[in-house]
NUDOMAR-927334 format. One line per field, with one value per residue (C-alpha): x negated, y negated, z; residue number from 1. Coordinates in steps of 0.02 Angstrom, whole numbers. Each point is the difference from the previous one (the first is absolute). Last residue first. Example, Ala and Ser with C-alpha at 12.3 -4.5 7.8 and 13.67 -1.06 7.14 Angstrom:
residues 2
xx = -684_69
yy = 53_172
zz = 357_33
i = 2_1
//
This chain:
residues 690
xx = -11909_-4_97_-81_-41_162_69_-94_80_-125_-38_99_-135_-125_81_-90_-75_-16_176_77_-96_49_184_3_-88_81_190_42_-119_5_171_115_-100_-31_183_57_-119_59_183_-31_-110_101_169_-66_-68_162_95_-100_-7_188_97_87_-23_-172_80_23_-186_42_114_-130_-138_114_49_-180_-56_139_-42_-183_47_111_-128_-150_87_-21_-163_-82_53_-57_-170_-26_54_-100_-160_50_67_149_141_-49_-71_166_95_-138_-2_190_-11_-146_94_166_-90_-120_149_83_-166_12_175_-59_-160_82_157_-79_-151_100_115_-152_-89_158_42_-106_75_-124_-134_-43_130_-26_69_-152_-159_49_131_-86_-170_68_114_-149_-88_158_25_-177_27_160_-83_-139_131_77_-170_-43_167_-24_-176_57_143_-124_-122_124_106_169_67_167_-48_-166_89_129_-134_-102_152_41_-182_-9_161_-66_-167_91_127_-112_-126_134_118_-133_-25_188_12_-131_91_172_-69_-67_163_99_-119_32_188_10_-87_-132_10_-55_-12_-40_-88_-168_-7_-116_145_43_-167_-24_177_-30_-162_88_146_-123_-75_175_28_-163_50_156_183_35_-83_-145_4_97_148_13_173_-13_130_17_15_53_158_49_-80_51_-126_77_20_-144_5_173_105_117_-83_-167_-121_-176_-119_-153_-77_-110_-86_-141_-135_77_-4_187_37_-110_82_175_-47_-77_154_120_-90_144_122_-83_-22_87_-97_84_-98_90_100_68_-173_-137_-69_-9_120_10_-87_41_186_-4_-90_127_142_-79_-16_179_66_-83_-101_-26_-117_56_-115_-142_52_42_-177_-40_-58_-176_-21_-155_-47_-184_-47_72_-126_-119_148_1_-182_29_140_-111_-144_117_69_-176_-61_159_-10_-189_13_147_-81_80_147_49_-12_100_136_11_11_135_89_-1_84_-93_49_184_97_-96_137_127_152_167_88_23_172_51_-94_154_78_-124_101_137_70_-175_-53_147_-16_-190_18_137_-86_-192_-22_155_-66_-177_58_111_-149_-104_134_16_-190_7_131_-94_-164_62_75_-159_-96_131_-10_-188_-78_-36_5_166_-100_-54_175_-51_-147_115_122_-135_-100_160_65_-157_11_184_-36_-154_93_155_-99_-32_158_106_-67_20_182_29_-67_102_156_-47_-20_-107_-164_-169_46_135_-134_-106_151_45_-175_12_174_-62_-149_101_137_-125_-69_173_59_-158_17_186_-15_-152_68_165_-82_-129_138_96_-157_-46_176_14_57_-13_28_106_103_166_30_-182_25_162_-76_-159_102_106_-154_-86_154_20_-186_-3_155_-84_-156_104_95_-166_-69_158_-4_-183_37_151_-74_-170_-155_-93_-125_94_169_-80_-87_159_104_-127_-11_190_19_-126_71_180_-44_-97_136_151_-60_-112_146_-62_-171_-84_152_-13_-184_44_125_-130_-122_130_37_-185_-46_34_151_-22_91_-48_34_76_158_13_163_-102_-42_182_16_-166_53_167_-88_-117_153_72_-163_-14_177_-57_-103_34_-82_-145_117_-68_-109_-11_-171_-17_-132_-27_-113_-76_-54_-135_99_172_96_186_96_16_152_95_37_12_67_94_167_-15_-35_-138_-2_60_-153_-112_89_-9_-186_-23_98_-104_-161_54_37_-171_-87_88_-126_-170_-61_121_104_-15_119_-49_125_-82_108_-20_61_51_-8_-91_78_87_-146_10_-6_-173_-71_46_-67_-162_-17_6_-138_-109_13_67_141_-80_128_131_160_-78_-12_189_27_130_79_165_109_-148_2_165_-53_-77_148_110_-77_62_175_-24_-174_59_142_-119_-124_127_58_-179_-31_163_-51_-174_78_140_-112_-113_150_92_-145_-8_188_-17_-140_-174
yy = -15586_-7_142_138_108_-44_176_125_161_138_-83_-135_-25_-33_-172_-65_103_-151_-65_173_24_-173_26_170_-54_-169_-10_184_71_-141_-78_129_156_-53_-50_168_94_-94_39_179_51_-94_67_178_-7_-70_133_144_-76_-3_-145_-57_-190_31_47_-188_-10_84_-146_-129_80_6_-182_-57_98_-70_-177_31_71_-150_-129_75_51_-156_-57_171_29_-173_23_175_-45_-160_100_142_-98_-116_93_184_-39_-73_161_109_-107_17_191_-12_-93_92_168_-47_-38_166_93_-45_73_169_0_-65_105_166_-24_-52_149_114_-80_10_183_74_-119_-125_-7_-63_-138_-141_-143_-113_105_165_-51_-164_81_144_-120_-105_154_68_-169_4_174_-57_-157_110_107_-161_-55_169_9_-176_37_162_-95_-134_124_96_-133_-11_-101_90_175_-2_-63_138_134_-66_-6_182_52_-91_83_173_-33_-42_141_152_-41_-97_149_117_-115_-12_190_16_-123_77_173_-59_-89_156_107_-115_15_188_116_137_150_177_134_120_130_-35_-143_-128_-112_-9_-75_-117_-66_-30_-93_-118_-19_-44_-137_-70_5_-95_-131_-33_17_160_-65_113_162_91_116_142_72_169_54_178_79_175_-63_-82_55_-89_37_77_-146_-101_-147_-69_18_124_142_-61_-123_69_-85_-113_-111_-152_-2_-127_129_156_156_-11_-4_151_95_-43_53_164_43_-43_103_117_-145_-83_-186_-167_-122_-157_-140_-56_-158_24_-8_-65_-118_139_-62_-142_-148_56_3_-177_-59_91_-87_-171_36_65_-158_-114_-156_-113_30_181_133_-51_105_144_11_-74_99_44_-156_-81_-173_-27_64_-163_-111_-11_-60_-163_-34_51_-130_-137_44_5_-172_-75_85_-40_-186_-14_83_-108_-167_-141_93_82_-166_-90_132_-19_-190_12_124_-123_-136_-154_15_11_-2_145_125_-104_-66_69_-122_22_-39_115_150_99_-160_7_136_75_115_47_34_113_104_10_61_129_87_9_-22_103_150_-20_11_149_93_-41_70_160_20_-19_137_111_-7_-24_174_82_-83_56_179_15_109_-156_2_-91_-144_-37_-68_-147_-42_20_-126_-123_2_-1_-154_-96_57_-50_-174_-30_53_-103_-161_-83_54_-34_-177_-34_59_-101_-159_28_14_-154_-113_-153_92_-29_-30_133_121_-26_22_160_66_-36_76_160_25_-45_123_142_-35_-20_165_84_-68_34_173_51_-65_91_161_-4_-4_146_102_-25_35_162_36_162_14_116_57_-52_-136_-52_-26_-97_-109_-29_-66_-112_-60_-50_-91_-97_-38_-72_-105_-63_-46_-97_-91_-50_-66_-102_-68_-49_-91_-98_-112_-42_-51_139_51_-45_62_159_35_-27_111_141_0_-2_140_112_-33_30_158_72_-37_54_167_46_-7_152_52_-8_82_145_18_1_140_98_-17_64_150_37_6_-113_-47_-79_31_-73_113_-3_93_111_-53_-114_148_21_-184_5_149_-83_-162_103_73_-174_-62_152_-14_-119_141_161_112_65_82_-25_113_-62_22_-22_-85_-28_-123_-42_166_24_77_77_83_-24_149_24_-60_127_-36_-160_-150_-127_22_101_186_-2_-172_62_112_-154_-76_164_13_-180_34_153_-92_-146_118_80_-170_-64_-138_79_-141_-144_11_28_88_22_62_55_-16_135_-12_175_105_154_54_153_55_29_-187_2_65_-161_-109_102_-33_-187_21_90_-146_16_-127_-124_-59_-135_86_44_-188_-13_-186_33_-124_27_-115_-115_-45_-91_-182_-25_100_-152_-87_128_-65_-185_-2_94_-125_-148_86_19_-180_-61_110_-59_-182_34_70_-131_-153_48_79_-165_-86_141_-15_-193_10_-65
zz = 10757_-189_-76_-100_150_88_1_-107_61_47_119_91_133_-140_-23_156_140_115_-35_25_163_63_-46_88_161_29_-12_-30_129_128_28_-80_42_179_20_-72_114_156_-38_-58_147_131_-54_-21_178_71_-98_74_174_15_76_-160_-9_-74_-166_-23_-38_-165_-44_54_-103_-152_21_26_-152_-109_54_-39_-169_-39_51_-85_-162_-107_80_-8_-180_-52_81_-67_-175_1_25_-117_-150_-20_-87_13_172_57_-38_74_157_13_-10_121_137_1_-20_140_110_-36_23_183_8_-65_102_159_-4_-49_113_152_-19_-15_149_110_-34_141_128_64_133_174_-13_125_-105_21_13_-80_-126_-45_-29_-103_-95_-56_-65_-83_-84_-66_-70_-87_-71_-69_-88_-69_-66_-78_-90_-70_-64_-82_-83_-62_-80_-105_-85_-82_149_15_-59_94_156_-8_-23_147_113_-35_25_167_57_-49_87_164_-14_12_137_93_-6_70_149_26_-6_137_112_-33_38_169_43_-47_103_148_-18_-25_-121_1_-117_39_-135_144_-109_83_128_-80_-49_184_48_-148_22_184_-35_-123_121_139_-108_-26_188_31_-129_103_-50_98_159_45_100_-135_30_-127_-38_-88_-128_-60_-173_-54_-84_164_163_161_138_157_120_73_-121_-41_-159_82_-94_62_-75_12_120_-10_133_28_-171_-26_-37_-77_110_34_-188_-38_144_-62_-177_60_104_-142_-134_-38_1_-149_33_23_109_65_83_155_35_176_78_-114_133_129_133_128_-81_-178_37_67_-157_-107_93_-26_-187_-13_84_-129_44_-152_-145_-14_-69_116_152_-117_-64_-170_-150_-52_-105_73_-63_41_-173_-72_92_-150_-103_99_-40_-181_-14_68_-116_-149_43_9_-160_-96_38_-25_-170_-56_42_-102_-79_165_91_-136_8_189_-18_-133_112_144_-100_-60_-183_46_-164_-76_42_-96_93_57_116_186_75_-82_-72_-52_-67_-143_-83_110_-135_-57_179_43_-159_14_182_-30_-146_8_188_40_-97_63_182_-43_-74_155_116_-102_10_189_17_-123_98_179_9_-64_140_127_-65_21_-136_-102_-190_9_73_-179_-21_109_-113_-149_73_57_-162_-105_91_-44_-181_-5_70_-108_-158_44_26_-168_-92_153_19_-186_0_158_-80_-157_106_104_-153_31_-8_80_182_-15_-60_155_115_-92_30_187_8_-85_115_155_-46_-19_174_77_-72_65_177_20_-79_101_165_-16_-62_141_131_-75_-25_183_63_-95_-178_-96_-187_-109_150_-80_131_-22_-187_25_136_-102_-147_113_95_-162_-64_163_11_-175_36_160_-100_-126_137_81_-165_-33_177_-15_-165_62_134_-71_95_-92_135_159_-62_-67_166_101_-114_1_190_19_-127_89_174_-55_-97_146_127_-104_-66_147_122_94_-64_171_80_-122_42_186_-31_-97_145_122_-111_-28_185_150_105_173_164_170_146_174_-48_-155_-83_-112_-112_-53_-46_-92_-105_-37_-54_-109_-89_-27_-77_-113_-70_-138_-77_95_-130_106_128_175_106_181_78_188_104_184_89_169_73_-129_-143_17_-145_-26_-69_-190_-98_-105_-182_-101_96_-106_89_163_-11_129_82_168_9_-3_149_97_-37_59_160_39_-39_111_144_-17_-14_156_34_-34_-111_-25_-157_-187_-119_-183_-130_-162_-156_-129_-180_-47_-157_59_163_-71_-105_-190_-30_77_-164_-92_140_-3_-186_36_130_-128_-121_-177_4_118_130_-30_56_167_34_19_-30_-134_-118_-93_107_35_-184_28_24_-172_-66_32_-151_-126_-37_31_-75_-154_-25_21_-114_-138_20_-20_-151_-79_27_-70_-160_-16_4_-145_-86_1_-88_-128_-31_-19_-128_43
i = 690_689_688_687_686_685_684_683_682_681_680_679_678_677_676_675_674_673_672_671_670_669_668_667_666_665_664_663_662_661_660_659_658_657_656_655_654_653_652_651_650_649_648_647_646_645_644_643_642_641_640_639_638_637_636_635_634_633_632_631_630_629_628_627_626_625_624_623_622_621_620_619_618_617_616_615_614_613_612_611_610_609_608_607_606_605_604_603_602_601_600_599_598_597_596_595_594_593_592_591_590_589_588_587_586_585_584_583_582_581_580_579_578_577_576_575_574_573_572_571_570_569_568_567_566_565_564_563_562_561_560_559_558_557_556_555_554_553_552_551_550_549_548_547_546_545_544_543_542_541_540_539_538_537_536_535_534_533_532_531_530_529_528_527_526_525_524_523_522_521_520_519_518_517_516_515_514_513_512_511_510_509_508_507_506_505_504_503_502_501_500_499_498_497_496_495_494_493_492_491_490_489_488_487_486_485_484_483_482_481_480_479_478_477_476_475_474_473_472_471_470_469_468_467_466_465_464_463_462_461_460_459_458_457_456_455_454_453_452_451_450_449_448_447_446_445_444_443_442_441_440_439_438_437_436_435_434_433_432_431_430_429_428_427_426_425_424_423_422_421_420_419_418_417_416_415_414_413_412_411_410_409_408_407_406_405_404_403_402_401_400_399_398_397_396_395_394_393_392_391_390_389_388_387_386_385_384_383_382_381_380_379_378_377_376_375_374_373_372_371_370_369_368_367_366_365_364_363_362_361_360_359_358_357_356_355_354_353_352_351_350_349_348_347_346_345_344_343_342_341_340_339_338_337_336_335_334_333_332_331_330_329_328_327_326_325_324_323_322_321_320_319_318_317_316_315_314_313_312_311_310_309_308_307_306_305_304_303_302_301_300_299_298_297_296_295_294_293_292_291_290_289_288_287_286_285_284_283_282_281_280_279_278_277_276_275_274_273_272_271_270_269_268_267_266_265_264_263_262_261_260_259_258_257_256_255_254_253_252_251_250_249_248_247_246_245_244_243_242_241_240_239_238_237_236_235_234_233_232_231_230_229_228_227_226_225_224_223_222_221_220_219_218_217_216_215_214_213_212_211_210_209_208_207_206_205_204_203_202_201_200_199_198_197_196_195_194_193_192_191_190_189_188_187_186_185_184_183_182_181_180_179_178_177_176_175_174_173_172_171_170_169_168_167_166_165_164_163_162_161_160_159_158_157_156_155_154_153_152_151_150_149_148_147_146_145_144_143_142_141_140_139_138_137_136_135_134_133_132_131_130_129_128_127_126_125_124_123_122_121_120_119_118_117_116_115_114_113_112_111_110_109_108_107_106_105_104_103_102_101_100_99_98_97_96_95_94_93_92_91_90_89_88_87_86_85_84_83_82_81_80_79_78_77_76_75_74_73_72_71_70_69_68_67_66_65_64_63_62_61_60_59_58_57_56_55_54_53_52_51_50_49_48_47_46_45_44_43_42_41_40_39_38_37_36_35_34_33_32_31_30_29_28_27_26_25_24_23_22_21_20_19_18_17_16_15_14_13_12_11_10_9_8_7_6_5_4_3_2_1
//
């Protein structure tokens, strides 16, 4: 080789490495800045076409429309100066009118059963970081009432607790995920440099992804909340590590065969880039399918997650090869690269021998076990979680809501909102009051409070409907459905029902519709990619069916664990869809890694040897990748929210099940039992002795 060509082989990876170091230094800090453009205002993530969303739009015409209420609850001994306490509470509330963050006039305190008082303070919905300070001022004013204990409930208090739950998410989640990945890589590869190179690559990918998302969110192209922010970090770290492990394993094989490290890397890239890009495409396109959702938070995750996956592929196919080729065999020190077949007694040789010896028995037993788990999937209810299960740890807003429910109608302070034609006000109020589950209904007055002359804006009025059930309960959602039916039946009223409970009800129904639409779309996307990669029709269908079965089995196992071990009565409405997209797309990743290698080996050695060699050569790396991905998703459990704990368990357990059972036993056994016909219509291995 000429001297210029030799210099070029060193110069290109060196320039790539320097370029990534500069990019990492410039863009890396954005991984800790997404919180600046994130919002945890749940009203920003409602279904676009839902009735409750339309109510929010119509409420803008009323003076008390855009508020974030906080409910102040005073409790004290029964009958001890209740009149004096009410007077003091009303005075305390009045002092808040006009103070920073408070929107409009504050209503007087309302007594309950002689032990408690409540007052609703409307806050501005755009307070952001000022919310905590505003709540502190509300609490300080409320604590002027002697002989009482003060608690804060309602949407504003809940939003503050959500913000606290996500506080420090950037540093904590990233530190936990990277520490877990580093420990696993050190244990598996027994190398000092390789884990550090892989970690640096994943951090670079996350930095670029966060920078792109930051710019897009800052220009209102995408939305980011704490959940999306946390999932992005985990997804990028896990995916970048997975792709890196596939490439580093192939490079190690080639180094064992070839003396020249540059030739070895060229061969490793040539043999692995298609599987890596196809795997990334399944995840990215699966995430982009969330754009079909009517839920804003689902649509937010789609492009943000796809950006993260693209950045993970970019570092895996540019930074990582550059770093590895410059390090050469030193990357694996103190271990030495050796052929895959070097250890004839290894566990994957034994697994391959079992599959080759009794494929039908292997797939029958594993299939029976998976079907048994899948039979429990219907036990997983996804009707949303009540407020007292939203937070894994104790939250002040939850305790306050429980106090409120003990002394007042459970829906007090957080009413359903009806907007209707002013000419039919009396009929609408009567229809609402006659609805089962409604405690009271009254038109909002000109001052924003019930009891005054009704405020009429553009011929419309607002009616506040207090429910007897807690606003986040199934009973309250059922009441909203009955309330809508009742007021919709009032002629010429054009009545619409919104409010917190209606938003929860609409979110649940929209999530169900989203699953019915997005699940088949994701399966179709994955099927097309597999057909293009494997050049087969039967095998891609088989792989899609197995990962779908793995998802159902995981849901069944999760239903049992959530109910009987973790104490969750149900899951958030979006949990099954998120779990499906991640598990199916990521599960196909491992089957792509396996079957692309099996196809390669089958063309050389025939179907039987192809399966055995493919399983042996990829078994260790895919298992390592699965363990790493499961561990990174499990890191979401450090955030004390039921939604993320549930996602963490579903994805982590599902990935392990897919890695250890579906990809290791079920798929190879089925392919071995079916024989060369599995590659139909391509003739793979039919003319090769197996």
